[in-house]
N, C-alpha and C positions, 0 to 999 in steps of 0.2 A: 143376217139376223138383226132385227131391229132392237136398238138399245132403249132402255127405259130412261128417257130423259124428259125434263119438263117441255111443254109446248113452247113454240117461239114466243108467243104472247106472254106466257108466264116468265120465260127467260128474260125478255126485254123489260118487263115490269119489275123484275127483281134486281135489275142492274143497279149497282151503287151510284150515288149522286155524282161522284167524280167522273164516271164514264159518260154520263149525260153531258156534263160540262165540257169534257174533252171533245165529244162529238159536236156540240154547239160551236165550240171554238174552231174546230176543223171546217165546219160549214162556212163560217165567216172567212177563214183563210182561203178556202177553195173558191168561194164566190169572188173573192178579190184577186184571184190569180190572173191578172189581165195581161201582163207583159209577155209571158211565154207564148200565149195564143197569137199576139199581134206583133211579135218581135220581127218577123220577116217584113211585114208591111211597114213597120217603123224604120227599119234599115233602108228599105227601098225609098221611103219618103225622104230620108237623109241623103239620098243620092248614091248609095252603094249598089253595086251590080248584083245580079241574081247569084252569081258564084260567090261573091263576098258575103252576101246575106246568108247563103246556105252554109258557108264555112263557120260563121258566127254561131248559128243554131247548132251545128255539130259540137261546138265547144260547150254549149249549154248541156248537151247530152253527156259529155265527158264529166262535167260537174255533177250531174245526177249519179253517175257511176261511183265517183269518189264519195258522194254524200252517203251512199248506202253503207260503206265500210266505216267511214269516220263517224257517222251518226250512231251506229251500233256501239262503237267503242266509247263515245262520249256518254251515251245513255247508261252504260254499265258503270263507268268510272266516276261520273259526276252526278248521276241521278237523272231520272226521266224528266222531272220538271225543269231542271237547269238546262238540259239538252234541248227541250222544246223552246224555252225562252231564248237561248243562244241562237237557235236556228231562226226564230222569227225576228228578233232584233237585228241579227246579222243580215238577214234578207232585206229588211227595210232600208238599212244603211247602204247596202250594195246597190239596190235598185235606184235610190236617189243619186248615188254617184254615177251610175250607168246613164241616167237621163241627161247628165251634163258632159259625158265623155265625147271628145271630138275626133280622136285618132282611132284608126282601125285596131292597132295593137292593144290600146287601152280598152277599147270596147270588147275585144276578145277576152282579155284578162278578167274584166268585170263581169262579163257574161258567164264565164266559167265559175266565178265566185257566186254569181246569182243562182246557177244551177246547184252548186254545192250547198249554199246556205238555205235556199228555198225548199230543198228536199231532205235536208238532214234531220228534220223532225220525224220522219216516218218510222224509223226503227224505235225511237223513243216512245212514240204514241202507241205502237203495237206492243212494246214491252210493258208500258204502264197498264194497258188494258189487260194484259196477261197477269200482271201483279194483282190486279183488283178483282179478278174473277176466278172461280174455281176451275180446276182441270176438268175437262169433259163438258163444261158448260159455257165455253167461250164463244161459240158460234154466234149467239144472239148479239153479243157485244160487237163483234167484228162486222156483222151484217148491218147493225145500226151505224157504225162508223163509215162503212162503204156507202150507205144511203146518204149520209151527210156529205161525203165527198162528191158523189154523183149529182146530188141535188144542187150543191153549190156550183159545180162546174157547168151544169146545164143552164143555170140562170145567169152566171157571171158574164160570159162572152157577149150576151145581148147588151148588157149595161156598158161593157167595155167598148163595143162598137159605137155607142152614142157618145162616150167620152172622147174616143179617137176622132170623131168628126169635128170636135171643138179644138182639141189639143192632145198630142201624144203624151205630153208631160203629165196630163191628168191620169193617164194609165199608170205611169210610174208612181205618182202620188197616191192614187187609190190603192194600188197593190201594197205600197209601203204602209199605209195607214191600217189596212186590214191585218197585215202581218203584226204591226205593233199591238193592235187590239187583241189578237190571239196570244201574243207574248204576255200582255198584262193579265189576261184571263188565266194563263198558266201559273204565273207567280202568285196571283191572288187567291186562286180557288182550287188548285190541284195539289195533291200530295207529292212528296218527294219520290216515292217508289223505292224499289230496291237499288242500293248503291254499294259497289264493291270497292273496298280499300285495296290499294296497290299491294300492300304486304300480305293480303289474304289470297293473292293469286300468283302462282308461279309464272315466271317469264315464258311466254310462248304457249301457255296452257290453252288459250282459246283456240289457236290454230291447230294444236295437236288434238284437242277434243273434237273439233269439226271433222278433221281428216280421219279420225278413228271411229266416227259415228256413221256406220254403214247405212243406217236407215235415213239419216239426213243427207248423206252424199247422193244416194239414189234419187231422193226428192229434188236436190239441186240440179242434177243432170237432167232429170225430167222437166224441171222448170225452164231450163235454158231452151230445150227443144220446143216446149209449148209456147214460150215467149217469142221465139223466132217465127212461129206460125202466126201468132196473134198480131204481131207488128206489121204483117203484110197488109193489114187493114188500112194502114196509113201510107203505104208505099206502092206496092204492086196492085192492090185492089182498085185504087182510083185509075190506074193505067188500064186495067181490065174493063172498068166501067166505060172509059172513053173509047177503047177499042171495040166495045159492043155497040157503039153509035149513040151513046147517051151523053149527057152534058155534065158540067161541074155541079149544076143545081141538083141533078139526079143523084150524084155522089153525096151531096150534102144531105139529101133526104134519106139516103140509105144509112149514113152515119147517125143521123138524128133518130132513126128507127132503133139503132143500137142503144142509145141513151134512154129513149122512151121505154123500151122493153125492160131495161135494168130497173128503172124507177118503179114500173108497174108490177113486174113479175118477181123481182129478187126476193123480197120478204116472203111472199107466199110459197115460193119454191124452197127457200131455206127452211121453212117450217116442216118440210118433208125430208130434205136431205140431212138435216141435223140428227135425225133418228137413226142413221146408219153409220157404220164404222167409217173412219176417215178415208182410208186408201181406196176402197172401191168407188167412193163418191168422186175423189180426185181423178181416178182413172176414167170414170165416165165423162167428167168434164173435159179431160184432155182429148178423148175420142171425139166428142161433139165439136170441139174447136177445130180439130183436124178435118173432120167430115164436112163442116160448114165451108171451109176453104177449098176442100177437094171438089165440092159440088160446082165450083166456078168453072170447072172444065166443061160442064154441060149447060151452064146458065149464061144466057146472052141477052135477056131482056129484063126490064125493070121488075116485074113480078117474080121472075125466077131468082134474080139477084137479091131481092128482098127476102125470099125464103132462105137463101144461103146465109144472109146476115142474121136472121132469126135463129138459125141452127147454131152458128158459132157464138152468138150472144147467149143462147141457152147454156152452152158449154162454159162460158165465162161466169154466168150466174151460179152454176152448179159448183164450179171450181174455187172461185176467189174467196168467199167468206170462210169456207172450210179450210182452205190452205193456210190462211192467217192463224186460225185456231189450232191447226195441226202443228205448225211451227212453234206456237206458244206452249203447247202441251209437251212436246218432245225436248224442248230446250232446257238445259240445267238452269236453275234459278239465277245464278250469278252470270250467266252468258245469254240471257234472253235478248238483250239488245243486239249482241253480235250475231246471234242466230237469225234474228229478223233482218239485220243488215246484210248477212250473207245471202239470204233469199232475195232481198232487194237488189243485191249486186248482180245476180243472174239476169234479172230483168233489165238492169242498166247495160250489161254487156250485150244482151240481145238487141237493145235499142240502138246500140252503136253499129253492130255488124249486120243485123237483119235487113235493113234497107238496101245496102249495097249488094250483098250477096243475093237477096231475093230479086233485085232488079236485074242482076247479071243472068240468073237462071231464067227469068221471065223473057229477057231479050233472046235467049237461046231457044226456049220452048215454053210458052205460057201454060199449056196443058201439063207439061212436065213439072212446072213449079207447083201447080195445084195438086197434082197427084203426090208429089213429094211432101206437101203439107199434110195430106191425109196419112201418109206413112209415118211422118214424124209425130203426129198426134197419137197414132197407135203405139209407136215405140215409147213415147212418154208414158202412156198408160201401162205398158208392160213393165217398165222400170219401176213404177210405183207398186205394182202387184208382185214383182220379184222379191220385194222385201217382206212379203206376207208371213214368212216364217218367224219374223220378229214381231211380237205383239206390240200394239200401240202403247207407248209409254205415257201413262197418266199419273201425274204426281198426286199423292193422297193429301197433300197439305191444303189447308183452307186458304182462301184468297187473302192477300195482304191488304188490309183495309187501314189506311193511314189518314189521319186528319190533315187538312191543308197546312197546318202549322206544326206538324209533328217533326221531331228531330230526324236527322238522317239515319236511315236504317243501316247498321253496320254488321 
């Protein structure tokens, strides 16, 4: 049944000013995310082996995993604005130190910290968007934020490539400067958001709440399965492209198709999906992602592979903006940061384990991997629908609209 909600255009136009500022800052930050994209090439230029370079990148992923949990806690305990600023200024300092590191152990430590500080802002940003928008009307805000992320990331690597031709240090400097710019925007123009005092929360309350929230647990398990499938796009999918007789350039075109489709199609499709209840939409997105990768079992040329990319990209477009809003709606107000962090943690864990496990299955049976992806997408959808007996929890409270200089909300 279609819900009576404002149109996407109405929803975006009604967004409070701080949400627009946050999205603009996010664009600046994502545009300048140079180091993560070129880290392997930088390490190889420094003389490190392929194995050593891959090891360092793995530690960046570990930092991402820790960032989800730490970022959610910091956002709830110290406020969204402070968490955002801490993440950005910490990232800038870490990147500058990393640019001067000479020994591999120090590079590993600083790369882990770069992954932590650079991604710690995500739970805080999602929690602040939730604070500032009404329950049931958060999809436009998260769709706009995703557009800022994808647009920034689509444009940034091209500039990074030009900088890298002159000096890899310029990558680190540019990344640090855009992080500082976002941090200044946060302190100068964003409200504090919800902040929880230590004495207002019982010890271990957050963990107990999450583990007793059956609705959220089913969503997290489903998210792990879906993320495992999605991350095959960066690991086994390029192997399949090469095995099909295509080139690295062809793989680049296919991944570019993913980004182009998101930029062009996400907002129009969100204008449709936002009218429906959350869980069926999330289930549809999960099925489409699984189906897209399952089709690789029969796709062996560029047009066929392009079609599979469009299918799983469609699933991503259907799933991602709604999922962010869904977590924001079901989270208790004082745990919004940690709920967003817990969701981010599932993607971080999948990022760590999916490449190795997917590659092992692919080496055993490529078709077996793709069929498994289809089954996992279906299982993820069934887990979401299994919780249908519990109605979507939508808080009746109005959005928390705070001025940039308002005192901490206690």
